[in-house]
C-alpha positions as CSV (number, residue, x, y, z in Angstrom):
1,X,98.5,81.3,114.9
2,X,97.0,84.6,113.9
3,X,98.9,87.7,115.1
4,X,97.7,91.2,114.8
5,X,98.9,94.6,115.7
6,X,96.1,96.9,116.9
7,X,95.1,100.0,118.8
8,X,93.4,99.0,122.0
9,X,90.8,100.7,124.1
10,X,91.2,100.1,127.9
11,X,88.8,101.2,130.5
12,X,91.6,102.5,132.8
13,X,93.5,104.0,129.9
14,X,96.6,102.3,131.2
15,X,99.2,100.5,129.1
16,X,100.4,101.2,125.6
17,X,98.1,102.7,122.9
18,X,98.9,99.8,120.6
19,X,100.0,96.2,121.0
20,X,100.6,92.9,119.3
21,X,98.4,89.9,120.2
22,X,97.1,86.5,119.1
23,X,93.5,86.2,117.9
24,X,91.5,83.4,119.3
25,X,87.8,82.9,120.0
26,X,86.9,86.6,119.4
27,X,89.5,87.8,121.9
28,X,92.9,89.3,121.6
29,X,95.5,87.6,123.8
30,X,98.0,90.4,124.3
31,X,101.7,89.7,123.8
32,X,104.3,91.0,126.2
33,X,106.5,92.7,123.6
34,X,106.8,92.0,119.9
35,X,106.4,88.7,118.1
36,X,109.9,88.6,116.6
37,X,111.5,86.6,119.4
38,X,110.0,84.1,121.9
39,X,106.3,84.7,122.3
40,X,105.3,85.7,125.8
41,X,101.7,86.5,126.7
42,X,100.9,89.2,129.3
43,X,97.8,87.4,130.4
44,X,95.6,90.3,129.3
45,X,92.6,89.5,127.0
46,X,90.6,92.1,125.1
47,X,87.4,91.6,123.1
48,X,88.2,92.1,119.4
49,X,85.3,94.6,119.2
50,X,87.4,96.9,121.4
51,X,90.5,97.0,119.1
52,X,91.2,98.8,115.9
53,X,93.4,96.9,113.4
54,X,96.7,98.5,112.4
55,X,99.2,97.4,109.9
56,X,100.4,94.1,111.3
57,X,104.1,95.1,111.4
58,X,106.3,98.2,111.0
59,X,108.9,97.2,108.4
60,X,112.2,99.1,107.8
61,X,111.4,98.4,104.1
62,X,109.0,96.7,101.7
63,X,110.7,94.6,99.1
64,X,108.3,93.9,96.3
65,X,108.6,91.6,93.3
66,X,107.7,92.4,89.8
67,X,106.7,89.8,87.2
68,X,106.6,86.7,89.3
69,X,103.6,85.1,87.6
70,X,104.0,84.3,83.9
71,X,100.3,85.2,83.1
72,X,100.7,88.7,84.6
73,X,103.8,89.2,82.4
74,X,101.7,88.4,79.4
75,X,98.9,90.7,80.6
76,X,101.4,93.7,80.8
77,X,103.3,92.7,77.6
78,X,106.5,92.1,79.6
79,X,109.3,89.6,79.1
80,X,109.9,87.2,82.0
81,X,113.2,88.4,83.5
82,X,116.1,86.0,84.0
83,X,116.2,86.6,87.8
84,X,113.8,88.2,90.3
85,X,112.9,91.8,89.5
86,X,112.8,93.6,92.9
87,X,112.0,97.1,93.9
88,X,111.3,99.0,97.1
89,X,108.1,100.5,98.4
90,X,108.6,103.0,101.2
91,X,107.3,102.4,104.7
92,X,105.4,105.7,104.4
93,X,103.1,104.0,101.9
94,X,101.8,101.5,104.5
95,X,98.2,101.7,105.7
96,X,96.2,99.2,107.7
97,X,93.4,97.0,106.3
98,X,90.6,99.3,107.3
99,X,92.1,102.5,106.0
100,X,91.4,104.3,102.7
101,X,93.6,104.4,99.6
102,X,94.1,108.0,98.5
103,X,94.1,108.5,94.7
104,X,96.9,110.9,93.7
105,X,96.0,113.9,91.5
106,X,98.9,113.2,89.1
107,X,97.5,109.8,88.1
108,X,94.3,108.8,86.2
109,X,94.8,105.0,86.4
110,X,95.3,103.5,89.8
111,X,95.1,99.7,90.0
112,X,95.2,97.1,92.8
113,X,97.6,94.2,92.9
114,X,96.6,91.5,95.4
115,X,99.6,89.5,96.7
116,X,100.9,87.1,99.3
117,X,103.4,88.9,101.6
118,X,106.1,87.4,103.7
119,X,106.8,88.9,107.1
120,X,110.4,88.4,108.2
121,X,110.9,87.1,111.7
122,X,114.6,87.2,112.2
123,X,117.6,88.9,110.5
124,X,118.5,87.4,107.2
125,X,121.7,87.9,105.2
126,X,123.1,85.6,102.5
127,X,120.5,82.9,103.3
128,X,120.4,79.7,101.3
129,X,116.9,78.8,99.9
130,X,116.9,75.7,102.1
131,X,117.2,77.8,105.3
132,X,115.0,80.7,104.2
133,X,111.7,79.7,105.8
134,X,113.4,79.6,109.2
135,X,113.7,83.4,109.0
136,X,109.9,83.9,108.4
137,X,107.5,84.9,111.1
138,X,104.4,84.4,108.9
139,X,102.4,85.6,105.9
140,X,99.8,88.3,105.3
141,X,97.8,90.0,102.5
142,X,99.3,92.8,100.6
143,X,98.0,95.3,98.0
144,X,100.7,96.6,95.8
145,X,98.7,99.6,94.6
146,X,100.1,101.0,91.4
147,X,99.5,104.1,89.3
148,X,99.7,102.2,86.1
149,X,99.8,105.3,83.8
150,X,102.8,106.6,85.7
151,X,104.5,103.2,85.6
152,X,104.2,103.1,81.9
153,X,105.4,106.7,81.6
154,X,108.4,106.4,84.0
155,X,109.4,102.9,82.9
156,X,110.8,102.2,86.4
157,X,108.5,101.6,89.3
158,X,109.4,104.1,92.1
159,X,106.9,106.9,91.6
160,X,104.0,104.7,90.5
161,X,104.1,102.5,93.5
162,X,105.3,104.8,96.3
163,X,102.4,107.2,97.0
164,X,101.2,107.4,100.6
165,X,98.5,104.7,101.2
166,X,99.8,102.6,98.3
167,X,100.7,99.6,100.5
168,X,97.6,98.3,102.4
169,X,98.7,95.3,104.4
170,X,97.0,92.8,106.8
171,X,94.9,92.2,108.7
172,X,96.7,89.3,110.3
173,X,100.1,87.6,110.2
174,X,99.4,83.9,109.9
175,X,102.3,81.8,111.2
176,X,101.0,78.3,110.2
177,X,101.0,78.4,106.4
178,X,102.8,76.5,103.6
179,X,103.6,79.3,101.1
180,X,104.1,77.0,98.2
181,X,100.5,76.1,97.5
182,X,98.2,78.9,98.7
183,X,95.0,79.9,96.9
184,X,95.1,83.7,96.3
185,X,92.1,85.8,95.3
186,X,91.3,89.5,95.0
187,X,87.7,90.9,95.1
188,X,86.8,94.3,93.8
189,X,83.2,95.5,94.3
190,X,82.1,91.9,95.1
191,X,83.6,90.6,91.8
192,X,86.5,88.1,91.9
193,X,89.1,89.8,89.8
194,X,92.2,87.7,90.6
195,X,92.4,84.0,91.4
196,X,95.7,82.2,91.5
197,X,97.8,79.7,93.4
198,X,101.3,80.4,94.7
199,X,102.4,77.2,93.2
200,X,102.5,79.2,90.0
201,X,105.1,81.7,91.3
202,X,108.1,81.9,89.0
203,X,110.4,82.3,92.0
204,X,109.2,80.6,95.2
205,X,109.2,82.3,98.6
206,X,112.5,80.6,99.7
207,X,114.1,81.6,96.4
208,X,113.0,85.2,96.9
209,X,114.2,85.4,100.4
210,X,117.6,84.0,99.4
211,X,118.0,86.3,96.4
212,X,117.0,89.4,98.3
213,X,119.1,88.6,101.3
214,X,122.1,88.5,99.0
215,X,121.3,92.1,98.0
216,X,120.3,93.6,101.4
217,X,119.9,92.6,105.0
218,X,116.3,91.7,105.9
219,X,115.3,92.7,109.4
220,X,112.5,91.5,111.6
221,X,109.2,93.0,110.5
222,X,110.4,93.6,106.9
223,X,107.9,92.7,104.2
224,X,108.5,90.8,101.0
225,X,105.6,91.1,98.5
226,X,105.8,88.1,96.3
227,X,104.2,89.4,93.1
228,X,101.0,90.1,91.3
229,X,98.9,87.4,89.5
230,X,96.8,88.0,86.4
231,X,93.7,90.1,86.6
232,X,94.4,93.5,88.1
233,X,94.8,95.5,84.9
234,X,91.8,97.5,83.8
235,X,90.4,96.5,80.4
236,X,89.2,100.0,79.5
């Protein structure tokens, strides 16, 4: 099932300005409420041409993962850490899939990082890996935009990854995926720059959810970005 969050255009201007819905056959089947509990449909259908895509969820936090592909660690000259390296991107960085990334004046080297993102479906705290996927609503695309020069200067990640617009996400939350063997690619100006498979993750999706949930409570709508493959770094 493909779930989106979108701004809707209604002839009578009645109803909420944005809504969740399921995409099927060029139509949005509007959900009654949010998708983090039992799915109920309102019966309203809207042609997709009349909606504007928004970020597919409104997380309380984005928990991102550093160095989760060995090849990317080599690309950056980093050691592979002994346990997941996690950091927070603020919700204020989020933009939808059709919005622009704003380049900050204080950086001269901004790079993309195309990643698989996990959207949490129900509250998770101290979860075992074997139970982790039961707390997932679905999966989406995530760009962990990074000011690479500032990351190198600051050592830690906060400033380099937290500028407004540095977390494009979407367009859909796909609920029917197996996260352990997904093909992942990033295309820049019609050139494939990243191509990987999530089977190469150092820490799998269940392991990440379990680890993070032992640090902080994960709430419905929270996003876990699973890490950046090889290929995003500029060569000049």
